[in-house]
C-alpha positions in Angstrom: 43.1 -33.9 186.7 46.2 -36.1 186.5 45.9 -36.2 182.7 45.8 -32.3 182.6 48.8 -32.1 184.9 50.8 -34.6 182.7 49.9 -32.6 179.6 51.1 -29.4 181.2 54.4 -31.1 182.1 54.9 -32.3 178.5 54.2 -28.8 177.1 56.7 -27.3 179.6 59.4 -29.9 178.6 59.0 -29.4 174.9 59.0 -25.6 175.4 62.2 -25.9 177.4 63.8 -27.9 174.6 62.6 -25.4 171.9 64.1 -22.5 173.9 67.4 -24.4 174.2 67.5 -25.0 170.4 66.7 -21.3 169.9 69.5 -20.2 172.3 72.0 -22.5 170.6 71.0 -21.3 167.2 71.4 -17.6 168.3 74.7 -18.3 169.9 76.0 -20.1 166.8 74.8 -17.3 164.5 76.6 -14.8 166.7 79.8 -16.8 166.8 79.8 -17.3 163.0 79.1 -13.6 162.4 82.0 -12.6 164.6 84.3 -15.2 163.0 83.4 -13.8 159.5 83.4 -10.1 160.3 85.9 -9.4 163.2 89.6 -9.2 163.0 91.4 -11.4 165.6 94.6 -13.1 166.4 95.2 -16.7 165.3 94.7 -17.9 168.8 91.4 -16.1 169.2 90.3 -17.4 165.8 91.1 -21.0 166.9 89.2 -20.6 170.1 86.2 -19.2 168.2 86.4 -22.1 165.7 86.4 -24.5 168.7 83.4 -22.7 170.2 81.6 -22.8 166.9 82.2 -26.6 166.6 80.9 -27.1 170.2 77.9 -25.0 169.5 77.2 -27.0 166.3 77.5 -30.2 168.2 75.3 -29.0 171.0 72.7 -27.7 168.5 72.7 -30.9 166.6 72.2 -32.9 169.8 69.5 -30.5 171.0 67.6 -30.8 167.6 67.9 -34.5 167.8 66.5 -34.4 171.3 63.8 -32.1 170.1 62.9 -34.5 167.3 63.0 -37.6 169.4 60.9 -35.9 172.2 58.3 -34.8 169.6 58.2 -38.3 168.1 57.8 -39.7 171.6 55.0 -37.3 172.4 53.3 -38.2 169.1 53.6 -41.9 169.8 52.3 -41.3 173.3 49.4 -39.4 171.8 48.6 -42.2 169.4 48.9 -44.7 172.2 46.5 -42.7 174.4 44.1 -42.4 171.4 44.2 -46.2 170.8 43.9 -46.8 174.5 40.8 -44.7 174.7 39.4 -46.4 171.6 40.2 -49.8 173.2 38.5 -48.8 176.5 35.5 -47.6 174.5 35.3 -50.8 172.6 35.7 -52.8 175.8 32.8 -50.9 177.3 30.7 -51.6 174.2 31.7 -55.2 174.3 30.7 -55.5 177.9 27.4 -53.8 177.2 26.8 -56.1 174.2 27.6 -59.2 176.3 25.2 -58.0 178.9 22.5 -57.5 176.3 23.2 -60.9 174.7 22.9 -62.5 178.2 19.6 -60.8 178.6 18.4 -61.8 175.2 19.6 -65.4 175.7 17.8 -65.5 179.1 14.6 -64.2 177.5 14.9 -66.6 174.6 15.4 -69.5 177.0 12.3 -68.4 178.9 10.3 -68.1 175.7 11.5 -71.5 174.5 10.5 -73.1 177.8 7.1 -71.5 177.6 6.7 -72.6 174.0 7.5 -76.2 174.9 5.0 -76.1 177.7 2.3 -74.7 175.4 3.2 -77.3 172.8 2.9 -80.1 175.3 -0.5 -78.8 176.4 -1.6 -78.6 172.8 -0.4 -82.2 172.1 -2.3 -83.4 175.1 -5.5 -81.6 174.0 -5.1 -83.0 170.5 -4.6 -86.5 171.9 -7.8 -86.2 174.0 -9.6 -84.9 170.9 -8.5 -87.9 168.9 -9.6 -90.3 171.6 -12.9 -88.6 171.9 -13.4 -88.6 168.1 -12.5 -92.3 167.9 -15.1 -93.1 170.7 -17.7 -91.0 168.9 -17.0 -92.9 165.6 -17.1 -96.2 167.5 -20.4 -95.4 169.2 -21.9 -94.1 166.0 -20.9 -97.2 164.2 -22.5 -99.3 166.9 -25.7 -97.2 166.8 -25.9 -97.5 163.0 -25.5 -101.2 163.3 -28.3 -101.3 165.9 -30.6 -99.2 163.7 -29.8 -101.3 160.7 -30.6 -104.5 162.7 -33.8 -102.9 164.0 -34.9 -102.1 160.4 -34.1 -105.6 159.4 -36.0 -107.1 162.3 -39.0 -104.9 161.6 -38.9 -105.9 157.9 -38.9 -109.5 159.0 -41.7 -108.9 161.5 -43.9 -107.2 158.9 -43.5 -110.3 156.7 -44.9 -112.6 159.3 -48.5 -113.4 158.6 -49.7 -114.4 162.1 -50.3 -111.9 164.8 -49.5 -114.5 167.5 -46.0 -114.8 166.3 -45.6 -111.1 166.4 -47.0 -110.9 169.9 -44.6 -113.7 171.0 -41.7 -111.8 169.6 -42.9 -108.6 171.2 -43.2 -110.3 174.5 -39.7 -111.7 174.4 -38.4 -108.3 173.3 -40.2 -106.6 176.2 -38.7 -109.1 178.6 -35.2 -108.4 177.3 -35.8 -104.7 177.3 -37.0 -104.9 180.9 -33.9 -106.8 181.9 -31.7 -104.4 180.1 -33.5 -101.5 181.8 -32.9 -103.1 185.2 -29.2 -103.4 184.4 -29.1 -99.8 183.3 -30.8 -98.7 186.5 -28.2 -100.7 188.5 -25.4 -98.9 186.5 -24.4 -102.1 184.7 -23.0 -102.1 181.2 -25.2 -103.5 178.4 -24.0 -105.9 175.7 -24.9 -105.4 172.1 -28.0 -107.7 172.2 -29.4 -106.0 175.3 -28.8 -102.5 173.8 -30.6 -103.7 170.6 -33.5 -105.0 172.6 -33.9 -101.8 174.5 -33.8 -99.6 171.4 -36.1 -101.9 169.5 -38.6 -101.9 172.3 -38.5 -98.2 172.4 -39.2 -97.9 168.7 -42.0 -100.4 168.9 -43.4 -98.5 171.8 -43.8 -95.4 169.6 -46.0 -97.4 167.2 -48.0 -99.6 169.5 -49.8 -98.8 172.7 -48.4 -100.1 175.9 -51.2 -102.6 176.1 -50.5 -104.1 172.7 -46.8 -104.2 173.4 -47.5 -106.2 176.6 -49.8 -108.7 174.9 
């Protein structure tokens, strides 16, 4: 509303100046026409010349005022246009800053989530490596035990006397029994005890319980 009122005031002012210029131009034309066409005394002619000079001066001043006022209005129009452009850019800037803040916040949240997932993945990978190493270790121990069992069995087959085999079997059974007792108690077996237990188990699959006990 205020802008419209200001615009109306500007239009009224420029209209007033235009009318003033028009009146002065009409008055000057009339005076010049009278000076050129009418017969008059020397005094009247001098008075009319003075009036023409005054009208010319007033007209020049009015036109200058008209020009300056129009230039002022044009500059004001350009200023208002630039001001509106500035305000529009300012609003866009604020909107962009707000969007950037939102994106930055979202990015920070995603980064934190990614770091958390990465930490969990690293932890799982570390547990996997530990488990794999344990499996490899136990497999190596088991392979060593099996190799030793095969070696022991080969040696046992080479023995010519049954009594020697029975003696060895008896010792093995005793060791296996002790190892089993330790297992039942939840105690940890050493390599020799584990070997005896596995060997006794394999021998038990070939011989009857009676033979193994003899």
